[in-house]
N, C-alpha and C positions, 0 to 999 in steps of 0.2 A: 507494499498499499505505501511507497515511498510513492514523494513530491504527491499521494492524493488529497484529496481536502476533506474531512470522516464526519456527519455530523451525525448529532446521536436524540432520536428521539423517544423519549422515556416512555410510558405506558403501564397499564395495570389492566389491561387487556377488556375487552369487552369492547373495540372499534368503534367509532362513529364516523360519523361525517365533520366532527369536530380533531379529529387524530385527525384522518386522515387533510384536510386545511394542513394541517401545521407541515406531514410529511412529504403537502405537494413542495411550501416553500421549501423545506428540506434538499426536496430536488433538482431546486432548481437550482440551490445555490453553491452544492454538494457535489462530488464526487460518487461521494461514495454515500450511501444513508442508509445507516443501522436505526430498528425498530426496535429497543428491550420491551415488552415482555414481563412481569415483574409482582404478583398482589401479594403489597408489603406490611407483611401481617405488625409493626414495627408504629405502621400511622395509625391502624384503625385503638376507637377508645374500649372494644369489649368486641365479644366475643363473636355476640349475634352479629355485628355488624362486617365481617369479613368472611361468614360463612353467608352472610344474602347479598355478598360479592358475587354482581352476575358476572360468568363464566362462558366462553364460547370462541375455549382458544381452539380447534379445527375453524367455523366461519373468523375470525381470527385471518388463519395462517392462510383464507384463501383471502378476504378481499387485500393480502397486504404486498401477498404474490398476483395480485389483480393490477396493483396498484407499482408493478416490476422497485420497490420493498430493496433495496444488495442486494441485505443481513437479516435476519430476524434472530435474537436476543432470548433463549428462551430459558433458563436455567431453574431447575428445580432448588428449592426452598434454600436447602441443607446448603449448597454450594453458595449460597450469597450468607446466610446467616449459620454460623460456626457453633450457636451457643443460643439459647434462649436468652429474650428481649430482653428479661431482670442482668444477665451479665453481658451483655455484649456490649461492647466497647459502642460509642458513641457519637458525634458529631452534631455540634449543637448551637444555631445560631442564637449568642444573648440577646431577650428584651425581645427583638425583632416577631422572635417563636411564644414569647407569650402577651404577644396583647391580642386584640380581636378578636379572629380564629381561633387561636391560639390559650384564650381565655374559657371557650366553653371546651375546646376537643386539647387537653394535659396532652401534654410529649409529643403531641397529634405533629407537627415539623420537628422535631425531634428527631422521630422518625423519617418520612421525607429525607429531610439532610442528611441524614448515617445509611440512609441505601443509591438518594443520587452523588455521594462523594465515591462511593465503592463501583456505583457505573462508571464516573466519571472514570476513575481508577482503572477501573478494567478496560474501557473501549478507551481508552485516550483519544476524544472526538476534538475538533477544532471544534469543534462549534456543535450545540444544544439549544435545542426549539422545543417553548415551553408558552401552553394559551393562555391568554390577559383574562382568560374569566375566575381562574384562577392568580390574584394579582397580589395577591399577599403572599403567596407559596415562590410567585416568576420573583420579586421580587427579595427574596430570602435566600433564594439561588441565589441572586446574583451578584449578593453579599456575603454568598457564603464563595463562589468563585477569585472573587475582587479578595478577604480574607485568608484563602488560601492559595494565592497565588496560582491554583491554576490557570494554563497558558487557554486557555477554553472562550470563545465570544458566547458569552445566554442573548438571546434572538427572539422576540420578542412578539406571538401571534394573533387578529382581533378577534374575539372571541366569533362564536359562529350559531347562526340562532332558525329557528326553524322559521318559516316564512309570516308565522303571528308574536317569532318576538322571541318566546321561550331559549334558552339558553343549551343546547342541548349538554347533555348530559347521558354522562353514564347509569345516575343511581335517575335517569329519563321512565327508565323501562319495568322499574316498579312501579311507575301513573297508572292507576285508572282510569279511563276516557273521563271524566266527573271531574277525579281531579285532576286532569293530565291541561282541559280544558280553567279550570282553576289558577293553575300552575300563570299562567298567562298573566292576570295578575302582577306581577313579579317587576316584568320586565315594562310593566304600565306605570307601575306607580316609579321604580325608579324615574322613566322618561318625562313622569309626575314633577320630581324633584326638582330632578336636573333645570326645568321650565322652570319654576319656581325659583331657584335659585340665583338664576340669569336674570329672571323679570326685575330682580332685591324687593318685589315688593315687602317678600317677608324676613324676617332673619331665619335662619336658619334651624335652627331650637323649634322654629312655631314650624316651619313647612314637613319637616322632621313627626310632629307630636303629628298635628291632617294624616302620614301616610300611611304612620300605624296605626291610627284606628281606623282610617282603611282596612284595612289589612286584617287588623282581629277582627274585623265586620262583617268578612269576608268566609275565617274562619280562620285565619295563619294560625299557628304562632309562631313570636318574632325572633328568631336566637339573638340575633344581630343586625343598629340597624345606622350603620356610625358615617360619620363622612373622616376625612382622614386627610394633609397632607398629602399629595399624593407623589411628593421626590424625598420628603421622610415616614412616611404612614404617621406618624405624630396627630396628633387632632389638629383641625385645622384651626386660629387663629386669621385675624387680618391682614394677616402678611400674604397669608396662602394666593395667590396667582392659577397653583393648578393644581385640582382636587377631584378628588375621588369618594363615591358613596358605596357603601359597602353592605349589604342586605344576603341575610339569611334566615333562609325560616322555616318553618318544619307542614309540612302533608301528612298528618297517619305513620308518623314516625320517619317522615323521608325528609330527609335533610337536602334539602337546598340554593346554592349561593346563586349572588351572581352581582353586576357591581357596572357603574357608570359613571365619564369620565366628564367633566365638570371642567372651563375655562373661565375661570371670572377676567 
């Protein structure tokens, strides 16, 4: 692979249009595209979640071959994790891993960065690509690469959505038709928040309060609704010019996340 540029698209399988958009970008900018499939037990908060995670490996292989992926890296768990979770060495990005999503999902991002670091060590890509739907994860991985002196360029790829606006996610497979239609309100509310912030007729706290009421009245359980500075993930301030709205909701035990960028 000398003089060849290598890109990595790290996945947990259940390949969908979001993954395929990242793979398409990877193929445009590098000579060799590697897609990893590894369901990472370190990033799950309970055994039920990992047990329910969709496993579609045969379908995944067919899709990846159809999309001309050069290499599929599909290791066994014991090849990646040589010890139990509690005894395993870990890699953690402090502060950023314990705010926003990390407040609710203890050790989640620690699990993500540990396995991503291992994949970087094994595959040694020149470029790694990640979707913006998981913006906090993307931000954390950029910090990981910078802090650990990895010679890897991190590229972000915009969120891919259904025609009706819902962000494409592996978790969508668990939604009933009724729940799917309800989930459309996630992006609708994010667009409402963005519109109101841009109008500057209400303060952000008031806008979030209105949006929260709209969502709870529809039956959502809100896990996270925050506005952060896009360059630091710190809470927005009067000096913030580029911000991001994070929204995480639960529909019948199914947790869905999304975000929207706003330039002030």
